[in-house]
Structures are given as C-alpha cells and as structure tokens.
SEMI-58087 format. One record per atom (N, C-alpha, C): x, y, z. Coordinates in steps of 0.2 Angstrom, whole numbers, plus 5000, padded with zeros to 4 digits. Atoms other than C-alpha are relative to their C-alpha. Example, Ala and Ser with C-alpha at 12.3 -4.5 7.8 and 13.67 -1.06 7.14 Angstrom:
500449945000;506249785039;500450065000;499649944999;506849955036;499650055003;
This chain:
500849964999;507849504986;499449944998;500350055004;506549374983;499650024996;500350005007;505849344968;499050015001;500749995002;503949404963;499549955000;500250095001;503449244957;500549954999;499850034998;504249104960;499549914998;500250085001;503848924952;500349954998;499650035000;504448754953;499649974997;500350065000;503848604944;499349994999;500849985001;502248664940;499749944994;500250035006;501048554931;499250005007;500549994997;499148574932;499549964996;500650035002;497648454927;499350025002;500849964996;495748534926;499749905002;500250064994;494748384938;499749964994;500250055003;494348234928;500549974995;499450025004;495748254917;500649984998;499350015001;497048144914;500750025002;499349985003;498548214906;499750085002;500249934997;498848414913;500450014992;500049945003;498648554902;500550045000;499349965001;500048644908;500449985006;499550034997;501648594912;500750055002;499549955000;503148714919;500750025006;499450034997;504848664925;500350065005;499949974997;505348824931;499850084999;500349935001;504949014931;500350065007;500049964994;505649164943;500150074997;500349935003;504949344939;500450075006;499749954995;505949474951;499650075000;500649955001;504949624957;500350054997;499749925006;504849774944;500249944993;499550025008;505449634929;499349994999;500549995003;504049654917;500349914994;500350055004;503449484905;499649994996;500449985006;502749454891;499649934999;500350055003;501649284889;499549994993;500450035007;501149224871;499949955001;500250105003;500349064865;499450004996;500550045005;499048984854;499350015006;500850014995;497148984863;500349975002;500050104998;497048834872;500749985005;499050004997;499148844879;499950015006;499949984992;498748904897;500450055002;499849934997;499049084898;499550015006;500550014997;497449104906;500249945007;499950044993;497748964918;500750005004;499549984994;499549004926;499750065002;499949934997;498949174928;499549995005;500350044994;497549094938;500249965007;499450044996;498848974945;500550075004;499449944996;500049144950;499650025004;500149974995;498649214959;499749985004;500250044996;498149074967;498949985000;500750034999;496249044961;500349934998;499850105001;497048874955;500249995004;499350054996;498048754965;500449944995;499650105006;499348644954;499949935003;499950104997;499348444956;500650025002;499350034998;501048464957;500350085001;499749915001;502248624960;500050025005;499749944994;502848754971;499650074995;500249915000;502148934970;500050035004;499849954994;502849084980;499850044997;500149935002;502149254977;500350025006;499749974992;503149354987;500449985004;500050044993;503849234996;499649945005;500450034995;502149175003;499949934994;500250085002;501948984997;499150004999;500850015002;500148984989;499649925005;500550044997;499748814994;499949995008;500249984996;499948855012;499650045005;500649954997;498548975013;499349955001;500650034999;496748915015;499750034993;500349985006;495648965000;499950085003;500249914999;495049135009;500550055001;499549984997;496549155016;500450024990;499850015007;497249144996;499650064999;500449965001;495749274992;500350075002;499649964995;496649395005;500450044995;499549975002;498149385000;500150024990;499849995006;497849414980;499450034998;500249915000;496749574985;500250025002;499649994994;498049634996;500450024992;499450015004;499349594982;500249994993;500350005007;498849564965;499250014996;500649975005;497749664951;500149954992;500250055008;496949564937;499650034996;500650015006;496249594922;499649964998;500550075003;494949474916;499850004994;500350025008;494649424900;499350055001;500549975000;492849474904;499850065005;499949954996;493349634915;499749975008;500150004989;492249574933;499950065001;500449974998;491449744932;499750005004;500850024998;490049764943;499650064996;500449955004;488849854932;499550065001;500649944999;487849954942;500450055004;499549964998;489350034951;500450044994;499649965005;490150184943;500749984999;499050035001;492050164933;500250025008;499549984994;492750264950;499949945006;500150064993;491950144963;500049924996;499950065000;492249994952;501050005002;498949984998;494350064954;500049975008;500150034994;493950074970;499949955007;500150044998;493249934975;500749955004;499550064997;494949844979;500250035008;499849984997;495249964991;499450005007;500750014996;493449935001;500449925002;500150064999;493949745003;500949995004;499250004996;496049775008;500250055003;499749954999;496649895019;500750004998;499549985002;498149855014;499950044992;500449975005;497449914996;500050075002;500249934999;496850065004;500650065002;499550004996;498450105014;500450034992;499849985007;499250104996;499950034995;500349985006;498050204988;500250085004;499949944997;498550345000;499550035004;500449944996;497650495012;499250014995;500650025005;496450484998;499749994995;499950055005;496050364987;499550034994;500449975004;494850444980;500050054994;499649955003;495850564972;500649964996;499550035004;497150434968;499549964994;500350065001;495750304961;499750054991;500549955007;495050494947;501050004996;499549985002;497050514942;500249934996;500150045002;497150334939;499750024992;500450005003;495650334928;500350084995;499949945004;496250504920;500649974995;499550045001;497950424917;499849964995;500450045004;497050304907;499350044992;500549965004;495950424897;499449975001;500650004998;494350404906;499750065004;500349934996;493550564911;499750005002;500450014993;492750624926;499449974997;500750035001;490950614918;500049924998;500150094999;491250434912;500149965007;499750044993;492150394931;499350025002;500449974994;490650464938;499149944995;500550035004;489250344924;500249915003;500050075000;488850164928;500249964996;499550055005;490150014921;499549974994;500250015004;488749954911;499950034993;500149965001;488650114903;500550034993;499450005002;490350104895;500049974996;499450025008;491350064879;500249925002;499550044998;492049904880;501050035000;499649964997;493550004879;500150035005;500250024994;493150104890;499949955009;499950054992;492749954903;500749954999;499050034998;494449894900;500450055003;499849974999;495150044903;500150015011;500149994995;494550054920;499849915005;499750064996;494749864923;500850005001;499349994997;496649924923;500150035005;499649954995;496450064933;499749975006;500050034997;495749934945;500349945003;499250044998;497149824944;500550025004;499349944997;498349954948;499850055008;
C-alpha cells in the first residue's frame, strides 16, 4: 500500500531567505497511522503542514500524498487535490463568519464532488452528526460562526476538516 505521506530530502526556505528554515530527510506516514508533531514556536510545524497540504512547495525534495507528487500539479490542481483529500484546522480556523456553523462544515462539499460523495446521500445529516459528536448542539450549528465562542469555532473547524 502506498503511504499517505511520503517525504524525501525536503528543504524549504521563505523567499529572500538564503538558509532553509525546514529540512527533513525522510518521513513516511501510512494510511490510518497517527503522528504527533511537537516543537518550539517557529520550529516549522505549520510550514511542514502547509508543505504536506500543497499550500507551499519545497525548495528541494519530494512530497507525495496518496502517491501524488504535489510538485507535478499546478496551483489550481493542488487546491483541488487539497479540498478532495486533506482536512486542515488552521490556527485561525478560517471559518466564514457570516455562514452558520453548519454551512461552514458543509463548505468542502460545495467545492469538491469527492467530499460530497464521502459525506453520503445526506450531507446535512452527516454534518449534524459530526457537530453533535464534537458537542456543538443544533442551536449553535444554526448560528453564524462569528457569534460562537473560540472553543465552539475550533470544534466547527474540526468538523469541517473531517
């Protein structure tokens, strides 16, 4: 079985910076495997996740997600691949403040037929089940994201990623 994440000889530097801020010789994560990433602030954890998600491209090295080489994809194709296969919980959550919690969770299904198929024949019900499992009740699910507490917003972002 192909690894979910396959990284080799990775090096990343921000534009204008001569030295790499992140280097990684090898990392393989199998499908279903869980990995915990820990490090000091500024160590490159978010940069690594943005590389794995195709938001950033490395200066050197190879990134394959589910067997797909990310550098072989155009920026729009990487965006499509990300929405189809990767769920992100951003540090700032990136919820659309004017949409309800429920509509924020359903957003990936609107951008990706793959995500919509995975949600099943009733995506609204699937979204409600996710929110309920994360302790966001039906009343809060109907409220605009901007009116939720930070903890509730974090749970909505987790439901959207799932």
